[in-house]
VOKOLMAR-420767 format. One line per field, with one value per atom (N, C-alpha, C, O): residue number from 1; residue in three letters; chain; atom name; x, y, z. Coordinates in nm, 2 decimals. Layout:
zamar: c(NUM | ...) .
balo: c(ALA | ...) .
kolke: c(A | ...) .
vose: c(CA | ...) .
east: c(X | ...) .
north: c(Y | ...) .
up: c(Z | ...) .
This chain:
zamar: c(1 | 1 | 1 | 1 | 2 | 2 | 2 | 2 | 3 | 3 | 3 | 3 | 4 | 4 | 4 | 4 | 5 | 5 | 5 | 5 | 6 | 6 | 6 | 6 | 7 | 7 | 7 | 7 | 8 | 8 | 8 | 8 | 9 | 9 | 9 | 9 | 10 | 10 | 10 | 10 | 11 | 11 | 11 | 11 | 12 | 12 | 12 | 12 | 13 | 13 | 13 | 13 | 14 | 14 | 14 | 14 | 15 | 15 | 15 | 15 | 16 | 16 | 16 | 16 | 17 | 17 | 17 | 17 | 18 | 18 | 18 | 18 | 19 | 19 | 19 | 19 | 20 | 20 | 20 | 20 | 21 | 21 | 21 | 21 | 22 | 22 | 22 | 22 | 23 | 23 | 23 | 23 | 24 | 24 | 24 | 24 | 25 | 25 | 25 | 25 | 26 | 26 | 26 | 26 | 27 | 27 | 27 | 27 | 28 | 28 | 28 | 28 | 29 | 29 | 29 | 29 | 30 | 30 | 30 | 30 | 31 | 31 | 31 | 31 | 32 | 32 | 32 | 32 | 33 | 33 | 33 | 33 | 34 | 34 | 34 | 34 | 35 | 35 | 35 | 35 | 36 | 36 | 36 | 36 | 37 | 37 | 37 | 37 | 38 | 38 | 38 | 38 | 39 | 39 | 39 | 39 | 40 | 40 | 40 | 40 | 41 | 41 | 41 | 41 | 42 | 42 | 42 | 42 | 43 | 43 | 43 | 43 | 44 | 44 | 44 | 44 | 45 | 45 | 45 | 45 | 46 | 46 | 46 | 46 | 47 | 47 | 47 | 47 | 48 | 48 | 48 | 48 | 49 | 49 | 49 | 49 | 50 | 50 | 50 | 50 | 51 | 51 | 51 | 51 | 52 | 52 | 52 | 52 | 53 | 53 | 53 | 53 | 54 | 54 | 54 | 54 | 55 | 55 | 55 | 55 | 56 | 56 | 56 | 56 | 57 | 57 | 57 | 57 | 58 | 58 | 58 | 58 | 59 | 59 | 59 | 59 | 60 | 60 | 60 | 60 | 61 | 61 | 61 | 61 | 62 | 62 | 62 | 62 | 63 | 63 | 63 | 63 | 64 | 64 | 64 | 64 | 65 | 65 | 65 | 65 | 66 | 66 | 66 | 66 | 67 | 67 | 67 | 67 | 68 | 68 | 68 | 68 | 69 | 69 | 69 | 69 | 70 | 70 | 70 | 70 | 71 | 71 | 71 | 71 | 72 | 72 | 72 | 72 | 73 | 73 | 73 | 73 | 74 | 74 | 74 | 74 | 75 | 75 | 75 | 75 | 76 | 76 | 76 | 76 | 77 | 77 | 77 | 77 | 78 | 78 | 78 | 78 | 79 | 79 | 79 | 79 | 80 | 80 | 80 | 80 | 81 | 81 | 81 | 81 | 82 | 82 | 82 | 82 | 83 | 83 | 83 | 83 | 84 | 84 | 84 | 84 | 85 | 85 | 85 | 85 | 86 | 86 | 86 | 86 | 87 | 87 | 87 | 87 | 88 | 88 | 88 | 88 | 89 | 89 | 89 | 89 | 90 | 90 | 90 | 90 | 91 | 91 | 91 | 91 | 92 | 92 | 92 | 92 | 93 | 93 | 93 | 93 | 94 | 94 | 94 | 94 | 95 | 95 | 95 | 95 | 96 | 96 | 96 | 96) .
balo: c(UNK | UNK | UNK | UNK | UNK | UNK | UNK | UNK | UNK | UNK | UNK | UNK | UNK | UNK | UNK | UNK | UNK | UNK | UNK | UNK | UNK | UNK | UNK | UNK | UNK | UNK | UNK | UNK | UNK | UNK | UNK | UNK | UNK | UNK | UNK | UNK | UNK | UNK | UNK | UNK | UNK | UNK | UNK | UNK | UNK | UNK | UNK | UNK | UNK | UNK | UNK | UNK | UNK | UNK | UNK | UNK | UNK | UNK | UNK | UNK | UNK | UNK | UNK | UNK | UNK | UNK | UNK | UNK | UNK | UNK | UNK | UNK | UNK | UNK | UNK | UNK | UNK | UNK | UNK | UNK | UNK | UNK | UNK | UNK | UNK | UNK | UNK | UNK | UNK | UNK | UNK | UNK | UNK | UNK | UNK | UNK | UNK | UNK | UNK | UNK | UNK | UNK | UNK | UNK | UNK | UNK | UNK | UNK | UNK | UNK | UNK | UNK | UNK | UNK | UNK | UNK | UNK | UNK | UNK | UNK | UNK | UNK | UNK | UNK | UNK | UNK | UNK | UNK | UNK | UNK | UNK | UNK | UNK | UNK | UNK | UNK | UNK | UNK | UNK | UNK | UNK | UNK | UNK | UNK | UNK | UNK | UNK | UNK | UNK | UNK | UNK | UNK | UNK | UNK | UNK | UNK | UNK | UNK | UNK | UNK | UNK | UNK | UNK | UNK | UNK | UNK | UNK | UNK | UNK | UNK | UNK | UNK | UNK | UNK | UNK | UNK | UNK | UNK | UNK | UNK | UNK | UNK | UNK | UNK | UNK | UNK | UNK | UNK | UNK | UNK | UNK | UNK | UNK | UNK | UNK | UNK | UNK | UNK | UNK | UNK | UNK | UNK | UNK | UNK | UNK | UNK | UNK | UNK | UNK | UNK | UNK | UNK | UNK | UNK | UNK | UNK | UNK | UNK | UNK | UNK | UNK | UNK | UNK | UNK | UNK | UNK | UNK | UNK | UNK | UNK | UNK | UNK | UNK | UNK | UNK | UNK | UNK | UNK | UNK | UNK | UNK | UNK | UNK | UNK | UNK | UNK | UNK | UNK | UNK | UNK | UNK | UNK | UNK | UNK | UNK | UNK | UNK | UNK | UNK | UNK | UNK | UNK | UNK | UNK | UNK | UNK | UNK | UNK | UNK | UNK | UNK | UNK | UNK | UNK | UNK | UNK | UNK | UNK | UNK | UNK | UNK | UNK | UNK | UNK | UNK | UNK | UNK | UNK | UNK | UNK | UNK | UNK | UNK | UNK | UNK | UNK | UNK | UNK | UNK | UNK | UNK | UNK | UNK | UNK | UNK | UNK | UNK | UNK | UNK | UNK | UNK | UNK | UNK | UNK | UNK | UNK | UNK | UNK | UNK | UNK | UNK | UNK | UNK | UNK | UNK | UNK | UNK | UNK | UNK | UNK | UNK | UNK | UNK | UNK | UNK | UNK | UNK | UNK | UNK | UNK | UNK | UNK | UNK | UNK | UNK | UNK | UNK | UNK | UNK | UNK | UNK | UNK | UNK | UNK | UNK | UNK | UNK | UNK | UNK | UNK | UNK | UNK | UNK | UNK | UNK | UNK | UNK | UNK | UNK | UNK | UNK | UNK | UNK | UNK | UNK | UNK | UNK | UNK | UNK | UNK | UNK | UNK | UNK | UNK) .
kolke: c(A | A | A | A | A | A | A | A | A | A | A | A | A | A | A | A | A | A | A | A | A | A | A | A | A | A | A | A | A | A | A | A | A | A | A | A | A | A | A | A | A | A | A | A | A | A | A | A | A | A | A | A | A | A | A | A | A | A | A | A | A | A | A | A | A | A | A | A | A | A | A | A | A | A | A | A | A | A | A | A | A | A | A | A | A | A | A | A | A | A | A | A | A | A | A | A | A | A | A | A | A | A | A | A | A | A | A | A | A | A | A | A | A | A | A | A | A | A | A | A | A | A | A | A | A | A | A | A | A | A | A | A | A | A | A | A | A | A | A | A | A | A | A | A | A | A | A | A | A | A | A | A | A | A | A | A | A | A | A | A | A | A | A | A | A | A | A | A | A | A | A | A | A | A | A | A | A | A | A | A | A | A | A | A | A | A | A | A | A | A | A | A | A | A | A | A | A | A | A | A | A | A | A | A | A | A | A | A | A | A | A | A | A | A | A | A | A | A | A | A | A | A | A | A | A | A | A | A | A | A | A | A | A | A | A | A | A | A | A | A | A | A | A | A | A | A | A | A | A | A | A | A | A | A | A | A | A | A | A | A | A | A | A | A | A | A | A | A | A | A | A | A | A | A | A | A | A | A | A | A | A | A | A | A | A | A | A | A | A | A | A | A | A | A | A | A | A | A | A | A | A | A | A | A | A | A | A | A | A | A | A | A | A | A | A | A | A | A | A | A | A | A | A | A | A | A | A | A | A | A | A | A | A | A | A | A | A | A | A | A | A | A | A | A | A | A | A | A | A | A | A | A | A | A | A | A | A | A | A | A | A | A | A | A | A | A | A | A | A | A | A | A | A | A | A | A | A | A | A | A | A | A | A | A) .
vose: c(N | CA | C | O | N | CA | C | O | N | CA | C | O | N | CA | C | O | N | CA | C | O | N | CA | C | O | N | CA | C | O | N | CA | C | O | N | CA | C | O | N | CA | C | O | N | CA | C | O | N | CA | C | O | N | CA | C | O | N | CA | C | O | N | CA | C | O | N | CA | C | O | N | CA | C | O | N | CA | C | O | N | CA | C | O | N | CA | C | O | N | CA | C | O | N | CA | C | O | N | CA | C | O | N | CA | C | O | N | CA | C | O | N | CA | C | O | N | CA | C | O | N | CA | C | O | N | CA | C | O | N | CA | C | O | N | CA | C | O | N | CA | C | O | N | CA | C | O | N | CA | C | O | N | CA | C | O | N | CA | C | O | N | CA | C | O | N | CA | C | O | N | CA | C | O | N | CA | C | O | N | CA | C | O | N | CA | C | O | N | CA | C | O | N | CA | C | O | N | CA | C | O | N | CA | C | O | N | CA | C | O | N | CA | C | O | N | CA | C | O | N | CA | C | O | N | CA | C | O | N | CA | C | O | N | CA | C | O | N | CA | C | O | N | CA | C | O | N | CA | C | O | N | CA | C | O | N | CA | C | O | N | CA | C | O | N | CA | C | O | N | CA | C | O | N | CA | C | O | N | CA | C | O | N | CA | C | O | N | CA | C | O | N | CA | C | O | N | CA | C | O | N | CA | C | O | N | CA | C | O | N | CA | C | O | N | CA | C | O | N | CA | C | O | N | CA | C | O | N | CA | C | O | N | CA | C | O | N | CA | C | O | N | CA | C | O | N | CA | C | O | N | CA | C | O | N | CA | C | O | N | CA | C | O | N | CA | C | O | N | CA | C | O | N | CA | C | O | N | CA | C | O | N | CA | C | O | N | CA | C | O | N | CA | C | O | N | CA | C | O | N | CA | C | O | N | CA | C | O | N | CA | C | O | N | CA | C | O | N | CA | C | O | N | CA | C | O | N | CA | C | O) .
east: c(15.59 | 15.65 | 15.80 | 15.85 | 15.87 | 16.01 | 16.03 | 16.13 | 15.94 | 15.95 | 15.93 | 16.00 | 15.84 | 15.82 | 15.95 | 15.98 | 16.02 | 16.14 | 16.25 | 16.32 | 16.25 | 16.35 | 16.32 | 16.42 | 16.20 | 16.16 | 16.20 | 16.25 | 16.17 | 16.20 | 16.35 | 16.39 | 16.43 | 16.58 | 16.63 | 16.71 | 16.57 | 16.61 | 16.57 | 16.65 | 16.45 | 16.41 | 16.50 | 16.54 | 16.54 | 16.63 | 16.76 | 16.82 | 16.81 | 16.94 | 16.94 | 17.03 | 16.83 | 16.81 | 16.80 | 16.86 | 16.73 | 16.72 | 16.86 | 16.89 | 16.94 | 17.07 | 17.16 | 17.23 | 17.15 | 17.23 | 17.18 | 17.26 | 17.05 | 16.99 | 17.04 | 17.08 | 17.04 | 17.09 | 17.23 | 17.28 | 17.31 | 17.46 | 17.48 | 17.57 | 17.41 | 17.42 | 17.38 | 17.45 | 17.28 | 17.23 | 17.34 | 17.36 | 17.40 | 17.51 | 17.63 | 17.69 | 17.66 | 17.78 | 17.74 | 17.83 | 17.62 | 17.58 | 17.59 | 17.63 | 17.55 | 17.55 | 17.69 | 17.72 | 17.78 | 17.92 | 17.98 | 18.06 | 17.95 | 18.00 | 17.96 | 18.04 | 17.83 | 17.77 | 17.84 | 17.87 | 17.86 | 17.93 | 18.07 | 18.10 | 18.14 | 18.28 | 18.27 | 18.36 | 18.18 | 18.16 | 18.13 | 18.19 | 18.03 | 17.99 | 18.10 | 18.12 | 18.17 | 18.28 | 18.39 | 18.44 | 18.42 | 18.52 | 18.47 | 18.55 | 18.35 | 18.29 | 18.29 | 18.32 | 18.25 | 18.24 | 18.38 | 18.39 | 18.48 | 18.62 | 18.66 | 18.72 | 18.63 | 18.67 | 18.60 | 18.65 | 18.48 | 18.41 | 18.40 | 18.33 | 18.48 | 18.49 | 18.57 | 18.64 | 18.56 | 18.63 | 18.77 | 18.85 | 18.80 | 18.93 | 18.97 | 18.89 | 19.10 | 19.15 | 19.29 | 19.37 | 19.31 | 19.44 | 19.50 | 19.44 | 19.62 | 19.69 | 19.61 | 19.60 | 19.56 | 19.48 | 19.35 | 19.31 | 19.29 | 19.17 | 19.21 | 19.13 | 19.32 | 19.37 | 19.39 | 19.35 | 19.45 | 19.47 | 19.34 | 19.32 | 19.24 | 19.11 | 19.04 | 18.97 | 19.05 | 18.99 | 19.04 | 18.97 | 19.18 | 19.24 | 19.19 | 19.16 | 19.18 | 19.13 | 18.98 | 18.95 | 18.90 | 18.76 | 18.74 | 18.66 | 18.82 | 18.81 | 18.85 | 18.79 | 18.96 | 19.01 | 18.91 | 18.88 | 18.85 | 18.75 | 18.62 | 18.56 | 18.58 | 18.47 | 18.50 | 18.41 | 18.61 | 18.65 | 18.66 | 18.61 | 18.72 | 18.73 | 18.60 | 18.57 | 18.51 | 18.38 | 18.30 | 18.22 | 18.31 | 18.24 | 18.29 | 18.21 | 18.42 | 18.47 | 18.42 | 18.39 | 18.41 | 18.36 | 18.21 | 18.17 | 18.13 | 17.98 | 17.94 | 17.84 | 18.01 | 17.98 | 18.09 | 18.15 | 18.13 | 18.24 | 18.23 | 18.33 | 18.11 | 18.09 | 18.09 | 18.10 | 18.08 | 18.08 | 18.22 | 18.31 | 18.25 | 18.39 | 18.40 | 18.33 | 18.50 | 18.54 | 18.69 | 18.75 | 18.74 | 18.89 | 18.91 | 18.84 | 19.02 | 19.05 | 19.08 | 19.15 | 19.04 | 19.07 | 19.19 | 19.18 | 19.31 | 19.43 | 19.44 | 19.52 | 19.36 | 19.36 | 19.32 | 19.37 | 19.23 | 19.18 | 19.29 | 19.28 | 19.39 | 19.50 | 19.58 | 19.65 | 19.57 | 19.65 | 19.58 | 19.64 | 19.45 | 19.37 | 19.43 | 19.44 | 19.47 | 19.53 | 19.65 | 19.67 | 19.74 | 19.86 | 19.81 | 19.87 | 19.71 | 19.66 | 19.60 | 19.62 | 19.53 | 19.48 | 19.60 | 19.58 | 19.70 | 19.81 | 19.89 | 19.94 | 19.90 | 19.97 | 19.89 | 19.94 | 19.77 | 19.68 | 19.57 | 19.52 | 19.54 | 19.43 | 19.30 | 19.31 | 19.19 | 19.07 | 19.02 | 19.06 | 18.93 | 18.88 | 18.81 | 18.83 | 18.74 | 18.67 | 18.77 | 18.75 | 18.88 | 18.98 | 19.06 | 19.09 | 19.08 | 19.16 | 19.07 | 19.11 | 18.93 | 18.84 | 18.81 | 18.75 | 18.84 | 18.80 | 18.92 | 18.91) .
north: c(12.89 | 12.78 | 12.77 | 12.66 | 12.88 | 12.88 | 12.84 | 12.77 | 12.88 | 12.85 | 12.70 | 12.64 | 12.64 | 12.49 | 12.42 | 12.32 | 12.46 | 12.40 | 12.41 | 12.31 | 12.53 | 12.55 | 12.46 | 12.40 | 12.44 | 12.35 | 12.21 | 12.13 | 12.17 | 12.03 | 12.01 | 11.90 | 12.11 | 12.09 | 12.08 | 12.00 | 12.17 | 12.16 | 12.03 | 11.97 | 11.98 | 11.85 | 11.74 | 11.65 | 11.74 | 11.63 | 11.64 | 11.54 | 11.76 | 11.78 | 11.73 | 11.67 | 11.77 | 11.72 | 11.57 | 11.51 | 11.51 | 11.37 | 11.30 | 11.20 | 11.36 | 11.31 | 11.32 | 11.23 | 11.43 | 11.45 | 11.35 | 11.29 | 11.33 | 11.24 | 11.09 | 11.02 | 11.06 | 10.93 | 10.91 | 10.80 | 11.01 | 11.00 | 10.99 | 10.91 | 11.06 | 11.05 | 10.91 | 10.85 | 10.85 | 10.72 | 10.61 | 10.52 | 10.63 | 10.54 | 10.55 | 10.45 | 10.68 | 10.70 | 10.63 | 10.57 | 10.65 | 10.59 | 10.44 | 10.37 | 10.38 | 10.24 | 10.19 | 10.09 | 10.26 | 10.22 | 10.23 | 10.15 | 10.34 | 10.37 | 10.25 | 10.20 | 10.22 | 10.11 | 9.98 | 9.90 | 9.95 | 9.83 | 9.82 | 9.71 | 9.93 | 9.92 | 9.90 | 9.83 | 9.97 | 9.95 | 9.80 | 9.74 | 9.75 | 9.61 | 9.51 | 9.42 | 9.54 | 9.45 | 9.45 | 9.34 | 9.56 | 9.57 | 9.50 | 9.43 | 9.52 | 9.46 | 9.31 | 9.23 | 9.26 | 9.12 | 9.05 | 8.94 | 9.12 | 9.06 | 9.07 | 8.97 | 9.18 | 9.19 | 9.09 | 9.06 | 9.05 | 8.96 | 8.82 | 8.74 | 8.79 | 8.65 | 8.56 | 8.62 | 8.43 | 8.34 | 8.31 | 8.25 | 8.33 | 8.31 | 8.44 | 8.51 | 8.46 | 8.57 | 8.54 | 8.48 | 8.59 | 8.57 | 8.70 | 8.81 | 8.70 | 8.83 | 8.91 | 9.03 | 8.84 | 8.90 | 8.97 | 9.07 | 8.90 | 8.95 | 9.08 | 9.18 | 9.07 | 9.19 | 9.31 | 9.42 | 9.28 | 9.39 | 9.44 | 9.56 | 9.35 | 9.39 | 9.47 | 9.57 | 9.44 | 9.52 | 9.66 | 9.75 | 9.67 | 9.80 | 9.88 | 10.00 | 9.82 | 9.89 | 9.94 | 10.05 | 9.85 | 9.88 | 9.99 | 10.08 | 9.99 | 10.09 | 10.22 | 10.33 | 10.23 | 10.35 | 10.41 | 10.53 | 10.33 | 10.38 | 10.43 | 10.53 | 10.36 | 10.40 | 10.54 | 10.63 | 10.55 | 10.68 | 10.80 | 10.91 | 10.77 | 10.88 | 10.91 | 11.03 | 10.81 | 10.84 | 10.92 | 11.01 | 10.90 | 10.98 | 11.12 | 11.21 | 11.15 | 11.28 | 11.35 | 11.47 | 11.28 | 11.34 | 11.37 | 11.48 | 11.28 | 11.30 | 11.40 | 11.47 | 11.40 | 11.48 | 11.58 | 11.57 | 11.67 | 11.76 | 11.85 | 11.89 | 11.88 | 11.97 | 11.90 | 11.96 | 11.76 | 11.68 | 11.67 | 11.61 | 11.72 | 11.72 | 11.59 | 11.56 | 11.52 | 11.40 | 11.38 | 11.40 | 11.34 | 11.31 | 11.17 | 11.08 | 11.16 | 11.02 | 10.93 | 10.97 | 10.81 | 10.71 | 10.63 | 10.54 | 10.67 | 10.60 | 10.46 | 10.38 | 10.42 | 10.28 | 10.18 | 10.07 | 10.23 | 10.14 | 10.10 | 10.00 | 10.19 | 10.16 | 10.04 | 9.97 | 10.01 | 9.90 | 9.77 | 9.66 | 9.77 | 9.64 | 9.53 | 9.42 | 9.55 | 9.44 | 9.38 | 9.26 | 9.47 | 9.41 | 9.33 | 9.23 | 9.38 | 9.31 | 9.17 | 9.07 | 9.17 | 9.04 | 8.94 | 8.82 | 8.98 | 8.90 | 8.86 | 8.75 | 8.95 | 8.92 | 8.84 | 8.74 | 8.89 | 8.83 | 8.74 | 8.66 | 8.75 | 8.68 | 8.76 | 8.88 | 8.70 | 8.78 | 8.80 | 8.73 | 8.89 | 8.93 | 8.81 | 8.79 | 8.73 | 8.61 | 8.51 | 8.45 | 8.49 | 8.40 | 8.44 | 8.36 | 8.57 | 8.62 | 8.63 | 8.64 | 8.63 | 8.65 | 8.52 | 8.51 | 8.41 | 8.28 | 8.20 | 8.09) .
up: c(29.30 | 29.24 | 29.27 | 29.30 | 29.27 | 29.30 | 29.45 | 29.48 | 29.53 | 29.68 | 29.69 | 29.78 | 29.62 | 29.63 | 29.59 | 29.65 | 29.48 | 29.44 | 29.55 | 29.57 | 29.61 | 29.72 | 29.83 | 29.89 | 29.87 | 29.98 | 29.95 | 30.03 | 29.82 | 29.78 | 29.79 | 29.83 | 29.74 | 29.74 | 29.89 | 29.92 | 29.98 | 30.12 | 30.18 | 30.26 | 30.15 | 30.20 | 30.16 | 30.24 | 30.03 | 29.98 | 30.05 | 30.08 | 30.07 | 30.13 | 30.28 | 30.32 | 30.35 | 30.48 | 30.49 | 30.58 | 30.40 | 30.40 | 30.37 | 30.43 | 30.28 | 30.25 | 30.38 | 30.41 | 30.45 | 30.57 | 30.68 | 30.75 | 30.69 | 30.78 | 30.75 | 30.84 | 30.63 | 30.59 | 30.61 | 30.66 | 30.59 | 30.62 | 30.77 | 30.81 | 30.85 | 30.99 | 31.04 | 31.12 | 30.98 | 31.02 | 30.98 | 31.06 | 30.87 | 30.82 | 30.92 | 30.96 | 30.96 | 31.05 | 31.19 | 31.25 | 31.24 | 31.36 | 31.36 | 31.45 | 31.24 | 31.23 | 31.23 | 31.30 | 31.16 | 31.16 | 31.30 | 31.35 | 31.37 | 31.50 | 31.60 | 31.68 | 31.59 | 31.68 | 31.64 | 31.73 | 31.51 | 31.47 | 31.54 | 31.59 | 31.53 | 31.59 | 31.74 | 31.80 | 31.81 | 31.95 | 31.99 | 32.08 | 31.92 | 31.95 | 31.91 | 31.99 | 31.80 | 31.77 | 31.88 | 31.91 | 31.93 | 32.03 | 32.16 | 32.22 | 32.19 | 32.31 | 32.30 | 32.39 | 32.18 | 32.15 | 32.17 | 32.23 | 32.13 | 32.14 | 32.29 | 32.34 | 32.35 | 32.49 | 32.59 | 32.69 | 32.55 | 32.64 | 32.58 | 32.64 | 32.48 | 32.43 | 32.53 | 32.62 | 32.51 | 32.60 | 32.55 | 32.63 | 32.42 | 32.37 | 32.29 | 32.24 | 32.29 | 32.21 | 32.15 | 32.22 | 32.03 | 31.97 | 31.95 | 31.98 | 31.90 | 31.87 | 31.76 | 31.77 | 31.67 | 31.56 | 31.63 | 31.59 | 31.72 | 31.79 | 31.87 | 31.87 | 31.93 | 32.01 | 31.92 | 31.95 | 31.80 | 31.70 | 31.65 | 31.63 | 31.63 | 31.58 | 31.68 | 31.64 | 31.81 | 31.91 | 31.91 | 31.91 | 31.90 | 31.89 | 31.78 | 31.79 | 31.66 | 31.54 | 31.56 | 31.52 | 31.60 | 31.62 | 31.73 | 31.71 | 31.84 | 31.94 | 31.89 | 31.92 | 31.82 | 31.76 | 31.66 | 31.67 | 31.58 | 31.48 | 31.55 | 31.51 | 31.66 | 31.74 | 31.80 | 31.79 | 31.86 | 31.93 | 31.83 | 31.85 | 31.71 | 31.61 | 31.55 | 31.53 | 31.54 | 31.49 | 31.58 | 31.54 | 31.71 | 31.81 | 31.80 | 31.81 | 31.79 | 31.78 | 31.66 | 31.66 | 31.55 | 31.42 | 31.43 | 31.39 | 31.48 | 31.49 | 31.59 | 31.58 | 31.70 | 31.82 | 31.85 | 31.96 | 31.76 | 31.79 | 31.91 | 31.97 | 31.95 | 32.06 | 32.20 | 32.30 | 32.19 | 32.31 | 32.36 | 32.29 | 32.47 | 32.53 | 32.61 | 32.70 | 32.57 | 32.65 | 32.64 | 32.54 | 32.75 | 32.75 | 32.70 | 32.73 | 32.62 | 32.57 | 32.68 | 32.78 | 32.68 | 32.78 | 32.73 | 32.65 | 32.78 | 32.73 | 32.78 | 32.73 | 32.88 | 32.94 | 32.83 | 32.83 | 32.75 | 32.64 | 32.54 | 32.48 | 32.53 | 32.44 | 32.49 | 32.41 | 32.61 | 32.67 | 32.67 | 32.70 | 32.64 | 32.65 | 32.56 | 32.61 | 32.44 | 32.36 | 32.43 | 32.43 | 32.49 | 32.56 | 32.68 | 32.71 | 32.75 | 32.87 | 32.83 | 32.90 | 32.71 | 32.66 | 32.65 | 32.69 | 32.59 | 32.56 | 32.69 | 32.70 | 32.79 | 32.91 | 33.01 | 33.07 | 33.04 | 33.14 | 33.09 | 33.17 | 32.96 | 32.91 | 32.92 | 32.96 | 32.90 | 32.90 | 33.04 | 33.14 | 33.06 | 33.19 | 33.26 | 33.38 | 33.18 | 33.24 | 33.29 | 33.40 | 33.22 | 33.26 | 33.38 | 33.47 | 33.40 | 33.51 | 33.63 | 33.75 | 33.61 | 33.73 | 33.79 | 33.90 | 33.73 | 33.78 | 33.83 | 33.88) .
């Protein structure tokens, strides 16, 4: 009987961890998609550029937190994207 209680407690703990990971993955994906939506939109404002920067930073930090053993070098180029939006406009506008 004590063993059954132990199994039940471990199962509940694992479910809690699994749910927490699912929530973190959902937030991570949200920040990635939000950044991509801004970067690929046809218009952008200063507020949009700032929002891109915030979403991208949260996405990168979330990746580091969820996957600490995954080694990746930070891409400093993404830090310049909001400035490039303001100077050159969006990728679609500069490509046409």
